[in-house]
Backbone bond lengths (Angstrom), bond angles and torsions (degrees), N, CA, C in turn:
res aa  C-N    CA-C-N  psi(-1)  N-CA   C-N-CA  omega(-1)  CA-C   N-CA-C  phi
1 X - - - 1.471 - - 1.531 109.86 -
2 X 1.299 116.47 135.77 1.461 122.14 176.63 1.517 109.90 -63.34
3 X 1.350 116.18 135.43 1.448 119.96 -179.63 1.503 113.61 -58.45
4 X 1.347 117.25 -28.86 1.462 121.02 179.45 1.518 112.51 -67.45
5 X 1.330 117.31 -20.89 1.464 121.36 -175.51 1.518 112.55 -84.86
6 X 1.309 117.68 -4.70 1.470 120.60 -177.34 1.509 110.13 -142.04
7 X 1.333 116.78 126.67 1.462 121.37 178.91 1.520 112.42 -91.53
8 X 1.333 117.60 -3.28 1.465 120.71 -176.17 1.518 110.53 -67.28
9 X 1.340 117.85 146.65 1.484 120.31 176.60 1.519 110.92 -75.73
10 X 1.314 116.70 104.93 1.449 122.33 -176.20 1.523 111.48 -84.47
11 X 1.334 115.39 142.75 1.455 122.26 167.84 1.525 107.12 -139.21
12 X 1.328 118.00 121.92 1.467 122.05 -178.57 1.520 109.06 -118.51
13 X 1.330 115.77 135.02 1.458 120.44 -178.15 1.519 109.50 -134.73
14 X 1.323 116.67 140.67 1.461 118.26 173.63 1.521 113.87 154.31
15 X 1.327 114.58 -171.65 1.466 122.46 177.32 1.531 107.18 -91.45
16 X 1.331 116.49 108.69 1.461 121.12 -177.44 1.524 111.81 -92.24
17 X 1.334 116.31 -4.86 1.468 122.08 175.54 1.522 112.70 52.79
18 X 1.328 116.39 33.82 1.449 122.13 178.02 1.516 108.95 -153.82
19 X 1.325 115.73 159.21 1.464 122.22 -178.32 1.518 110.27 -113.03
20 X 1.337 115.18 156.30 1.462 120.64 174.09 1.526 111.42 -94.73
21 X 1.330 117.04 -22.22 1.472 120.54 178.75 1.519 108.91 -155.27
22 X 1.307 117.15 164.10 1.470 121.67 -178.48 1.527 110.58 -72.45
23 X 1.331 117.22 -15.70 1.465 120.19 176.81 1.535 111.65 -70.68
24 X 1.330 116.34 -11.68 1.457 120.39 -179.09 1.548 111.77 -90.32
25 X 1.324 116.21 15.64 1.462 119.67 178.55 1.534 109.74 -138.48
26 X 1.334 114.73 142.22 1.473 120.13 174.73 1.526 107.81 -133.22
27 X 1.347 115.16 127.43 1.467 120.64 178.62 1.518 111.76 89.25
28 X 1.334 115.73 164.47 1.446 121.14 177.62 1.512 113.11 73.39
29 X 1.311 116.25 -171.09 1.454 121.40 -179.04 1.534 110.96 -74.88
30 X 1.329 114.82 159.72 1.465 119.50 -178.21 1.517 110.60 -68.91
31 X 1.344 115.08 138.61 1.469 120.84 -177.06 1.530 110.81 -71.39
32 X 1.333 116.33 144.35 1.469 121.77 178.44 1.515 111.44 -65.21
33 X 1.317 116.62 129.00 1.452 121.64 179.76 1.534 111.34 -68.69
34 X 1.327 117.26 -35.32 1.467 120.05 -177.57 1.540 111.47 -63.58
35 X 1.318 117.16 -38.20 1.455 120.55 178.29 1.513 112.01 -64.14
36 X 1.323 116.68 -40.42 1.451 120.44 179.33 1.547 111.10 -67.97
37 X 1.330 116.30 -39.27 1.447 119.80 179.26 1.530 111.17 -65.56
38 X 1.316 117.12 -38.31 1.460 120.64 177.25 1.531 111.15 -65.93
39 X 1.328 116.94 -38.21 1.460 121.13 178.19 1.528 109.85 -65.04
40 X 1.337 116.69 -44.43 1.472 119.60 177.27 1.530 111.66 -60.90
41 X 1.342 115.70 -41.80 1.469 119.73 -179.93 1.514 110.85 -63.30
42 X 1.331 117.36 -37.33 1.464 120.75 179.05 1.535 110.47 -65.47
43 X 1.328 116.30 -40.51 1.470 119.15 179.61 1.536 110.88 -68.16
44 X 1.327 115.97 -39.18 1.470 119.60 176.96 1.528 110.33 -62.73
45 X 1.321 116.41 -41.73 1.473 121.24 -178.24 1.527 110.34 -62.65
46 X 1.328 116.34 -38.31 1.478 121.68 -179.21 1.527 112.37 -89.69
47 X 1.345 117.20 -1.17 1.467 123.19 -179.53 1.525 111.03 58.30
48 X 1.335 115.48 44.98 1.461 121.50 179.84 1.530 109.20 -109.20
49 X 1.328 116.57 139.64 1.457 122.33 177.55 1.522 109.22 -114.70
50 X 1.330 115.88 144.52 1.460 120.46 172.93 1.529 108.67 -69.10
51 X 1.328 116.87 135.80 1.470 121.59 -173.89 1.519 113.32 -86.47
52 X 1.349 117.68 -4.57 1.445 118.02 -176.74 1.513 111.45 76.35
53 X 1.340 116.88 -170.24 1.480 118.91 -178.34 1.522 110.54 -166.15
54 X 1.309 114.04 167.63 1.466 122.47 170.53 1.530 106.99 -122.98
55 X 1.340 116.03 143.06 1.458 119.62 179.18 1.509 112.79 109.42
56 X 1.350 117.23 -161.50 1.479 121.40 -178.39 1.532 111.71 -57.25
57 X 1.330 115.36 154.60 1.465 120.21 -173.77 1.528 113.96 -74.62
58 X 1.310 118.38 -26.63 1.453 120.69 -171.62 1.531 111.13 -119.43
59 X 1.347 115.63 144.63 1.460 120.44 -177.56 1.527 113.55 -106.55
60 X 1.327 117.24 -11.52 1.468 121.02 179.89 1.518 108.84 -126.50
61 X 1.357 114.95 141.16 1.462 121.02 -178.88 1.534 107.39 -142.53
62 X 1.341 116.89 127.69 1.472 118.44 -179.99 1.532 112.46 -76.61
63 X 1.327 114.78 -2.65 1.471 122.77 173.48 1.532 113.21 60.30
64 X 1.309 116.17 26.74 1.463 120.52 171.25 1.525 108.58 -95.56
65 X 1.284 115.40 170.05 1.454 118.83 -173.04 1.538 112.44 -108.26
66 X 1.341 112.16 158.29 1.457 120.76 174.96 1.532 112.74 54.68
67 X 1.338 118.42 -131.77 1.454 121.07 -174.28 1.533 112.61 -70.92
68 X 1.302 117.63 -14.43 1.471 121.03 179.51 1.531 111.54 -82.97
69 X 1.329 115.56 -8.16 1.469 118.11 -177.40 1.526 112.01 -76.68
70 X 1.326 115.72 133.17 1.451 122.06 177.63 1.534 108.46 -127.97
71 X 1.338 115.33 133.54 1.460 120.45 177.18 1.534 108.68 -131.16
72 X 1.333 115.51 140.06 1.471 120.52 -178.70 1.519 109.52 -143.85
73 X 1.319 114.13 155.31 1.476 119.99 172.84 1.536 107.54 -97.62
74 X 1.305 116.01 91.77 1.472 121.54 -177.74 1.518 112.16 -99.60
75 X 1.325 116.28 -26.40 1.470 121.05 -175.47 1.516 109.46 -98.68
76 X 1.311 116.82 135.25 1.452 119.49 -176.44 1.518 110.72 -159.54
77 X 1.337 114.28 169.48 1.470 122.39 173.31 1.512 108.04 -112.47
78 X 1.329 116.20 134.42 1.459 123.00 177.86 1.517 108.03 -122.73
79 X 1.333 117.40 139.86 1.472 119.87 -178.19 1.512 110.67 -146.84
80 X 1.327 114.33 152.57 1.460 120.58 174.04 1.544 109.36 -82.91
81 X 1.336 115.44 163.40 1.458 119.64 -178.35 1.516 111.74 -60.46
82 X 1.348 117.72 -38.64 1.462 118.47 -176.77 1.522 111.90 -69.52
83 X 1.363 117.59 -25.32 1.455 118.41 173.93 1.514 110.19 -70.77
84 X 1.325 116.63 -43.02 1.465 120.00 -179.92 1.524 111.98 -66.37
85 X 1.332 117.18 -30.12 1.453 120.80 176.61 1.522 111.33 -68.13
86 X 1.334 116.63 -36.37 1.453 120.82 -179.70 1.525 111.93 -75.59
87 X 1.330 117.35 -33.73 1.450 122.03 -177.05 1.533 108.57 -121.76
88 X 1.329 116.11 76.66 1.468 118.96 -175.97 1.506 111.95 -70.01
89 X 1.325 117.18 -40.16 1.472 121.04 -174.39 1.515 109.78 -90.91
90 X 1.317 116.70 86.03 1.458 120.58 -179.24 1.519 109.19 -145.10
91 X 1.321 115.12 159.36 1.462 119.83 174.93 1.530 108.62 -152.17
92 X 1.304 116.07 154.10 1.437 122.19 178.57 1.521 108.64 -116.43
93 X 1.337 117.63 128.55 1.454 122.65 -175.20 1.522 110.74 -115.96
94 X 1.327 116.72 138.27 1.465 122.28 170.51 1.535 106.57 -91.54
95 X 1.329 115.40 118.09 1.470 120.71 -177.48 1.529 110.45 -91.09
96 X 1.317 116.22 -179.10 1.472 120.88 -177.82 1.521 112.09 -78.32
97 X 1.342 115.25 154.98 1.470 120.38 176.97 1.522 110.70 -66.42
98 X 1.321 116.07 142.72 1.463 121.50 172.24 1.542 107.17 -115.60
99 X 1.288 117.75 -120.88 1.465 120.57 -179.65 1.527 112.61 -82.75
100 X 1.348 116.73 -22.12 1.455 120.78 -177.11 1.511 111.06 -85.98
101 X 1.341 115.51 163.85 1.468 120.25 174.31 1.532 110.88 -86.90
102 X 1.345 117.28 3.13 1.463 123.41 174.44 1.518 109.45 -110.64
103 X 1.314 115.89 140.38 1.459 120.01 173.06 1.538 109.40 -74.97
104 X 1.315 117.75 143.34 1.466 119.22 168.39 1.530 108.23 -67.70
105 X 1.316 117.43 143.60 1.464 120.53 172.84 1.517 108.71 -115.16
106 X 1.311 114.86 137.68 1.467 121.47 -173.23 1.516 109.76 -119.91
107 X 1.324 116.50 126.90 1.461 121.60 174.30 1.522 107.60 -98.56
108 X 1.325 116.19 123.91 1.461 122.08 177.15 1.515 107.95 -110.42
109 X 1.344 115.79 117.71 1.450 121.76 -177.41 1.504 110.56 -116.20
110 X 1.339 115.74 150.98 1.446 120.61 170.54 1.520 108.38 -63.25
111 X 1.358 116.37 150.59 1.458 120.58 179.43 1.516 111.18 -72.16
112 X 1.329 116.78 -13.26 1.467 120.48 -174.79 1.502 110.12 -119.76
113 X 1.340 118.00 134.34 1.446 121.55 173.28 1.502 108.54 -62.50
114 X 1.297 112.88 156.91 1.448 115.08 164.05 1.506 105.95 -87.46
115 X 1.196 120.78 34.26 1.431 122.13 162.51 1.457 101.08 -75.35
116 X 1.212 121.57 -4.72 1.425 115.23 177.42 1.454 97.39 0.89
117 X 1.186 110.98 37.99 1.425 120.33 -159.63 1.472 108.99 -55.70
118 X 1.348 111.37 -167.24 1.456 114.82 -173.36 1.516 111.17 -58.74
119 X 1.355 118.60 -36.55 1.452 117.76 -175.35 1.531 111.26 -68.96
120 X 1.340 118.12 -29.96 1.464 119.66 178.20 1.523 110.04 -80.78
121 X 1.312 116.30 -43.23 1.454 120.00 -177.52 1.540 110.70 -63.04
122 X 1.330 116.65 -37.01 1.465 121.38 -178.00 1.520 112.66 -100.51
123 X 1.315 117.06 13.42 1.455 120.93 -175.46 1.525 111.50 -66.34
124 X 1.321 115.35 139.52 1.461 121.60 175.53 1.523 108.28 -142.32
125 X 1.325 115.97 120.99 1.462 119.75 -179.74 1.521 110.60 -70.47
126 X 1.324 116.83 130.58 1.458 122.01 -177.67 1.525 110.39 -99.19
127 X 1.307 116.07 128.58 1.466 121.33 -178.42 1.545 111.41 -59.95
128 X 1.333 117.22 -33.48 1.452 120.48 -177.92 1.528 112.71 -63.14
129 X 1.339 117.14 -21.75 1.473 119.56 179.74 1.522 111.32 -64.20
130 X 1.329 117.29 -26.68 1.450 121.51 -178.37 1.548 111.84 -64.98
131 X 1.319 116.07 -16.87 1.463 119.74 179.55 1.526 111.42 -79.72
132 X 1.317 117.74 -14.89 1.450 121.37 -178.06 1.519 110.84 -85.99
133 X 1.326 116.46 130.41 1.463 120.76 -175.42 1.529 113.53 -65.88
134 X 1.339 117.27 -25.90 1.468 120.06 -177.23 1.524 113.60 -84.17
135 X 1.330 117.65 -2.24 1.460 120.02 -175.32 1.537 111.97 -62.83
136 X 1.329 116.96 -37.52 1.477 120.43 -179.64 1.525 109.28 -64.88
137 X 1.303 117.95 -42.66 1.475 121.20 179.74 1.532 110.84 -62.61
138 X 1.330 116.64 -40.39 1.463 120.24 -179.69 1.526 111.09 -63.99
139 X 1.342 116.06 -46.59 1.458 120.71 -177.97 1.532 110.99 -67.43
140 X 1.328 116.99 -43.89 1.469 120.40 179.49 1.526 110.85 -61.65
141 X 1.336 116.63 -40.90 1.448 119.75 -179.95 1.516 112.59 -62.59
142 X 1.338 116.25 -39.59 1.463 121.19 178.53 1.523 111.10 -72.35
143 X 1.318 116.59 -38.26 1.480 121.36 -174.73 1.512 111.68 -71.69
144 X 1.324 117.37 -32.31 1.475 121.09 -175.60 1.523 113.13 -92.80
145 X 1.323 116.74 8.06 1.466 119.75 -172.74 1.527 112.53 -64.75
146 X 1.329 117.62 -27.94 1.471 119.81 -177.92 1.518 113.39 -126.29
147 X 1.327 116.99 21.41 1.452 119.96 177.78 1.515 112.59 79.79
148 X 1.350 116.74 -163.52 1.486 121.64 -175.94 1.529 111.01 -61.09
149 X 1.326 115.80 148.47 1.449 122.13 177.54 1.537 109.12 -89.66
150 X 1.339 115.33 125.40 1.477 118.99 -176.00 1.529 112.64 -118.94
151 X 1.296 118.56 -12.58 1.470 119.75 -176.22 1.504 110.50 -146.52
152 X 1.338 116.18 164.95 1.472 120.09 178.26 1.512 111.01 -64.53
153 X 1.335 117.80 -32.58 1.458 121.19 177.74 1.521 110.58 -63.01
154 X 1.340 116.54 -44.64 1.461 120.50 179.14 1.517 110.85 -66.78
155 X 1.323 116.87 -36.69 1.470 120.98 177.03 1.522 109.97 -61.53
156 X 1.325 116.77 -45.36 1.478 121.23 179.42 1.525 110.46 -60.96
157 X 1.346 117.04 -43.10 1.455 120.47 -179.66 1.516 111.03 -62.99
158 X 1.353 116.19 -40.49 1.474 119.84 -178.91 1.526 110.39 -68.03
159 X 1.314 116.77 -37.56 1.459 119.66 178.31 1.529 110.68 -65.28
160 X 1.335 116.32 -37.19 1.466 119.97 177.82 1.527 111.20 -65.58
161 X 1.348 115.98 -42.47 1.464 120.58 177.86 1.520 109.69 -63.36
162 X 1.330 115.57 -43.17 1.461 120.68 -179.68 1.522 110.94 -62.16
163 X 1.334 117.08 -42.87 1.455 121.14 178.55 1.546 111.07 -61.26
164 X 1.323 115.40 -42.53 1.467 119.55 179.71 1.519 110.80 -62.49
165 X 1.345 116.38 -44.69 1.468 120.76 -179.19 1.524 110.41 -64.98
166 X 1.330 117.43 -39.29 1.453 119.84 -178.99 1.525 112.21 -68.50
167 X 1.338 115.93 -35.82 1.467 118.43 176.92 1.527 110.21 -64.81
168 X 1.338 116.73 -41.13 1.466 120.28 176.84 1.525 110.99 -64.47
169 X 1.319 115.31 -39.89 1.467 121.29 178.78 1.528 110.18 -61.18
170 X 1.332 115.93 -46.14 1.462 119.99 -178.04 1.524 111.91 -65.64
171 X 1.342 115.80 -30.44 1.480 119.01 -177.33 1.523 111.73 -67.00
172 X 1.335 116.94 -18.83 1.464 120.58 179.35 1.525 111.27 -66.88
173 X 1.335 116.00 -22.07 1.461 120.00 -175.25 1.543 111.10 -99.83
174 X 1.317 115.98 6.47 1.450 119.06 -178.39 1.532 110.10 -105.17
175 X 1.291 115.74 140.11 1.461 121.06 175.57 1.511 108.86 -92.07
176 X 1.317 116.96 136.74 1.472 119.14 -179.26 1.526 110.31 -96.86
177 X 1.324 114.79 125.85 1.457 123.19 176.83 1.532 113.88 49.15
178 X 1.336 117.70 60.98 1.468 119.67 178.03 1.529 110.72 -64.33
179 X 1.313 116.37 145.86 1.467 120.50 179.81 1.527 110.38 -77.24
180 X 1.339 115.07 164.94 1.469 119.98 177.11 1.522 110.52 -59.99
181 X 1.330 116.80 -36.90 1.451 120.81 179.75 1.524 111.33 -65.48
182 X 1.345 116.42 -40.26 1.464 120.15 178.04 1.522 110.76 -63.35
183 X 1.322 116.25 -41.79 1.478 120.41 -179.42 1.530 108.94 -65.99
184 X 1.326 116.77 -41.61 1.477 120.26 -179.25 1.515 111.26 -62.19
185 X 1.342 117.16 -42.05 1.463 120.91 178.37 1.519 111.83 -62.09
186 X 1.337 115.69 -37.41 1.461 120.11 -177.39 1.522 111.97 -74.65
187 X 1.330 117.99 -28.90 1.469 120.94 -174.90 1.506 114.23 -97.85
188 X 1.330 117.52 -13.43 1.463 119.99 -174.89 1.514 112.44 -63.51
189 X 1.339 116.47 -28.92 1.455 119.37 -177.20 1.529 112.79 -90.47
190 X 1.319 117.46 -1.87 1.474 119.79 -179.14 1.525 108.51 -75.21
191 X 1.298 114.68 126.83 1.462 120.52 -177.64 1.541 110.34 -75.54
192 X 1.313 115.24 134.15 1.460 119.98 179.18 1.529 108.89 -82.23
193 X 1.339 116.99 126.40 1.456 122.07 -179.49 1.521 112.92 -102.07
194 X 1.331 117.37 1.42 1.459 120.78 -179.71 1.519 109.77 -102.81
195 X 1.342 116.19 132.11 1.451 119.30 173.62 1.533 109.12 -85.94
196 X 1.300 116.60 179.91 1.475 120.45 -176.52 1.530 112.93 -61.79
197 X 1.366 115.66 -37.92 1.459 119.21 179.69 1.521 110.61 -63.93
198 X 1.331 116.78 -43.17 1.461 120.70 178.54 1.515 110.75 -60.95
199 X 1.327 115.67 -46.56 1.473 120.01 -177.81 1.525 110.44 -60.47
200 X 1.332 116.69 -41.21 1.478 120.91 179.78 1.521 111.16 -63.35
201 X 1.334 116.61 -40.51 1.471 119.95 -177.69 1.513 111.32 -68.72
202 X 1.346 116.30 -31.82 1.472 119.58 -178.25 1.529 112.13 -71.16
203 X 1.313 117.38 -31.41 1.462 119.35 -176.83 1.521 112.67 -97.99
204 X 1.335 116.64 -0.83 1.466 120.19 -179.43 1.541 110.40 -70.29
205 X 1.293 117.19 152.38 1.476 122.49 177.79 1.529 109.87 -71.17
206 X 1.349 116.00 150.11 1.461 120.55 177.05 1.515 109.63 -71.03
207 X 1.329 115.46 143.26 1.454 119.80 174.80 1.516 110.34 -90.20
208 X 1.322 116.53 161.35 1.465 121.06 178.78 1.519 110.60 -61.28
209 X 1.332 117.25 -36.33 1.463 121.25 179.84 1.534 110.79 -64.26
210 X 1.323 117.14 -43.24 1.458 120.89 -179.57 1.539 110.99 -64.37
211 X 1.323 116.04 -41.08 1.458 119.58 178.62 1.520 110.95 -63.80
212 X 1.342 117.28 -41.27 1.464 121.55 179.70 1.510 110.44 -63.41
213 X 1.322 117.56 -42.85 1.481 120.74 -179.60 1.529 110.74 -60.22
214 X 1.321 116.15 -44.43 1.462 120.85 -179.19 1.515 110.77 -65.60
215 X 1.321 117.86 -46.94 1.466 121.40 -176.40 1.512 111.00 -63.72
216 X 1.332 117.83 -42.98 1.473 120.50 -178.25 1.511 113.18 -78.98
217 X 1.326 117.70 -6.99 1.467 120.41 174.34 1.529 111.19 -87.67
218 X 1.335 117.26 -10.36 1.465 121.61 179.37 1.503 110.50 -75.63
219 X 1.338 116.45 147.73 1.455 121.49 173.49 1.527 108.55 -64.30
220 X 1.350 119.31 133.88 1.464 121.38 -175.52 1.518 114.11 -56.46
221 X 1.338 117.01 -36.91 1.461 119.61 -176.15 1.527 112.68 -108.04
222 X 1.293 116.14 22.43 1.459 120.76 176.34 1.541 109.26 -60.15
223 X 1.343 115.20 152.14 1.462 119.32 -179.65 1.522 110.57 -50.23
224 X 1.335 116.83 137.59 1.472 119.27 -176.75 1.528 112.57 -66.40
225 X 1.316 114.62 157.70 1.461 120.00 177.78 1.509 110.77 -82.83
226 X 1.330 116.36 -165.54 1.451 120.44 -177.62 1.524 112.75 -62.88
227 X 1.338 116.30 -24.07 1.476 119.69 179.73 1.518 112.41 -82.53
228 X 1.340 118.57 -7.34 1.459 122.20 177.33 1.504 115.36 86.87
229 X 1.345 118.88 -0.88 1.462 121.68 -177.79 1.530 110.31 -98.50
230 X 1.361 114.46 132.95 1.466 119.05 172.31 1.528 109.53 -80.79
231 X 1.341 114.82 163.22 1.468 119.14 -176.70 1.518 112.77 -62.44
232 X 1.355 117.57 -27.79 1.459 120.56 -177.72 1.531 111.04 -60.61
233 X 1.304 116.65 -29.10 1.475 121.51 177.71 1.531 109.76 -58.90
234 X 1.322 116.24 -42.27 1.449 120.67 -178.45 1.529 112.20 -83.16
235 X 1.347 116.81 -28.84 1.456 121.07 177.90 1.528 111.19 -63.79
236 X 1.337 116.66 -38.58 1.470 119.94 -176.51 1.541 111.66 -82.53
237 X 1.303 115.69 -9.77 1.452 122.30 175.32 1.550 113.35 63.85
238 X 1.339 115.34 22.00 1.467 116.09 178.75 1.516 111.14 -70.80
239 X 1.343 115.61 -12.48 1.454 118.95 179.08 1.518 111.68 -84.93
240 X 1.340 117.71 -7.53 1.464 120.87 -177.28 1.527 111.24 -88.84
C-alpha cells in the first residue's frame, strides 16, 4: 500500500530477506544490487524508514566456519514518520543467538507517547481532585509504573503518565452530552442572587464612554487581538 493512502502510524518488524546495502553482509558472494534497489524502492513507496539498531551488525548467521561463514542483516524494524513522532524515545536491539540462526530483535519503547498529546500539553491539576479519596491510589499507580526515578527524563515520563491517569480519573465525574431536561433539573434549585436592577445592567448595551475607558486602559503594545491591531493604534486615534 502506498504510504499516502494511509495516515496510520506504521511499524513493521520481521525478516525481510533483503539488504539495503552491501555493508549489511559479510562473507559469501556479493549481493545483487538490483534486489537492494527494489527493496529501497518498496520502502520509499510505503514511506517506511529503517529504524537502525544497537548491538551486533548482523541478525542472520549460517553458522558455518571460516570462509564458509555468511552473516547478513535480514531482520529489521521499519516505521513511518508519524510513528517515530509519536514514540520518540525508542531503540531497537539485536539480542544474542539462541536455537535459531536469526537473532531476536527487541524494540524498547517509552511508556508514554510523544503525544505529549493535547491532554498532557494542556494538562492542569485541579485542586478539587484532592477531595476525592481515590486520588492517592491513582497517583501512586502512575508513579510506581516504572520503579524508582533516577533521572530528569524518567521524572518527565512519570509526570506525563500521571497527567494521563488524572485526566482519565477526572473524566469519571463528567456527564457526556446532558439533555436540556437534565440541565434544567440541576439548575432549577440554584438561588438567583441578582435583583432586577442588576439583571438590567448586565444586558444593557455598552456606552461609548465605557468602551473608551477600557481601550485606553490597555497597554499600548499589548499582544494584538483577533483583528491584529495593538491598542496603540486606537490610542493615537489614527483610525479616526
